[in-house]
N, C-alpha and C positions, 0 to 999 in steps of 0.2 A: 781929516779923513775918518769915516766911520770904522768900527771895528767888525762891521758886517757888510758882507758883499752879496749881491743877488746877481746871478749869472744866467744868461740865456744864449742860445745860438739859432741863427736862421739865415736863409739866402736872401739876397737882394736881387731883383725886387721880390716881394712877397707873391707867392703864387696865387693866393686868394685874398680878397679884401677883408674878410672876417678875421683873418689872423692879426691884423692891425688892432683890432678891439682887445684881443687877448694880450698882445705885447704891451699895449698901452696901459692895460689894467695892471700889469706886474710893475712897470716902470712907475706908475702912479702910487702904487702900494709902497714900493721901496722909498719913493720920495717922502711919502706920508710918515714913514718910520724912521726917516733920516739914515737909511741904508745906502751905501755905493751901489751903483749898478753898472754892469758891462754886458755888452753883446759881442759875441765871438761869431765869426764867419767861418769859412772854409779852413781856416788856420787851425780850428778845433782838431782836424784830423792829423796835424803835426804831432799830437801827443800819442798816436797809435803806431807801433812798429810796422814797418813796411811790409814784413810778411803776413801781419794780420790784416793790413789794408788790402793786400791782394786776395787773401782768402774771403774776405767780406765785400769784395768789389761790387758784387751784384746785390748786396744787402747792406748798404751804407748805415741803416740804422743800427746794426749791431755795432759797427765801429764806432759810432757816436755815443753809444751805451758805455763803452770802455773810456772813450776820449773824456766824457764829462767826469768820470771818477778821477782820472789822471789830473785833470785841470783843477778840480777841487783841491785835490792833494797839494798841487803847486801853490795855490793862494793860501792854504792854511799854514803852510811852512813859511810864507812870506809875511804879509802885512795884516792878515786878518784872523780874528779869533772865531768867526762863524761864516760859513759860506753855504748859501742857498742856490739850488739849481730849480729853475722852472723851465719846462718845454715851451716851445713857442706857441703851441695850441693850448696853453694852460690859462685859463680865465680866472681872475680873482674878482668876483662880482660882489662880494660883501666884505670889503677891506677891513671895516671896523671889527668884523668877527674872525677874520683870519689872523691868528695870534700864534707866534712861535711857542712850541712847548719848552720846558725847561730841561729836557732830556739832552745828553751829549749828541745824539743824532735822532733823525726821525725820517720815516718815509710816508708816501700817501696811501690812502685806502681806495681799493678798487672793489666796488660792488658791481659785478657785471651781470646785466640781465640779458639773456639770450633766449631765443626761441629754437625749440628742437625740431627734428623732422615731423614730429606729431604735432606741431603747432602749439606746443605747451611751453610757457615761459618758466625759466628756471634762473635762480641767483646763485653766483659763484663768488665767494668772499675771499678776495686777495689783497696783495699790496702792489704798489706801482712805483716806478722811478721817475714819473713826470714832475713830481715834487721831491726834492731831497734836501735835507738840512744836516750839516755836519759842523761840530764845534771842535776847536782844536784840542787834541788829546784824547779824542774818542777813540775807542779800540775796535770799531766796526769797519771804518773806511778802508784801511789797509788790507784787512781780511778779505773784503768783498772784491776789491780791485784785483788782488793777487788771484782770488778763486776765479773771477771772470777771465782774466787774461790766460791762466793755466788751461781753463776748459776750451777756450778759442784756440789755444796753440795745439792741444791734443786732438781736437775734433778734426776729422778728415771726410766727413760726410755732410749731408744736408743739415742745415740748421734753421730752425724757426725764427721769425724777425725778433720775438721776444727772448731769444735763448739766454742770454746773459742779463737781460733786463728784468721785467716782471716775472718771468719764469723762474729764474735763478733766485730772485729776490723773495719770491713767495715760498720757494722750496726752503730757504734759509729761515725765513720767519715762521713757517710752521713747525720747525724745530725750536729756533732760538727766541721767539716771540719779541721781535724787534719793536721798538717804539714807534707808533703810527699816529700821524696828525689826521685825526678822523674828518676834520673839515677840508682836507685836500683829496677831493674826490676825482672819479673818472666816469665818464658817461658812455655807455654803448649805444649804437645806433637806435635801438628800439625805445631807449629812454630819451634820447635827443628828439626823436619824432614825436613823442608823447609831450614833452616840453614844449615842442613847436606847437601843439595844439592845446596846451594847458591842462591836459588830462589823458588817462589811459591806464590799462592794466600794467604795462612795464613800468611806469612812473610810480603807481601805487606799490609794486613790489620792490622797487628801488628804495623808497622811503621806509618800507617796512623793514628791510634788512640793514639799512644805514644806522650805525650806532648813534649818530647825532646829525643835526642838519648840516649839510656842506656849506662852505663860504667861498670854495673855488673848485674848479673842475677842468680835467683835461678833456677836450672836445674831439680827440681821436681823428687828427687830420688824415692819417694813414688810411683809414676806412672811408673817410670821405673821397680820397683820391681813388678808392676802388668802386665808388658809386653808391656805397651803402648808406650814405646820407647825401642830401642836396645843399647847395649854398643857401637856398631860401630857408630850408628847415634849420640849419645852424644859426642863421641870423635870427630867426624867430625864437629859437632856444636861448640864445643870448639875451634878448629882450625879455624872455620869461624869467631868466635867473637874475637879471638886473632888477627885477621888481618882486623877487621871491621874498 
């Protein structure tokens, strides 16, 4: 058994075909590095208290953001010295360049390109939890988990989908400067559309603000479900990345 575990979670059957490319890319990367791999289904929600499951019933993505942290905690206490989380829509397209850092933990880099109401493109530099790595003995995981659970417990109003995920993580990062794996990126719809066409202003801005070339990326299936990207655009984006 390896000392490193890669975790993912997704439903069966997959809602869209292109997700299989993402999942297989993570499995292949894990195998290439001789890491253990495990996929968790709906039992992931077993790690969230019932009161918080009810509170997030209409926003299950918030529950999964807490559940993944608790799941990672459990495996670090058991058999593994390093646990990695990758979202189901996380594509590792350059596995030879996707290397774990030496840090005790790391999160992903989000360079979010968005168009304003005036049709101007802007870049927002954040961090994300679509990729996370934690080593046994790190000081951050317990703090992040406790903070996320406490905020969910105290909140009695509406919550954005990224409440305890990228929003909380970025707020902490802006103060604490968390270790970031710069090659673990995230693509917004304008960048996905430009990659599908192999060029564009959003793609240029993404490259300009990215600290280094990415080797993996979250493809934002939640925004695909809202119709902000099409299946064809994501499939052509994947083809572009695989030849990047």
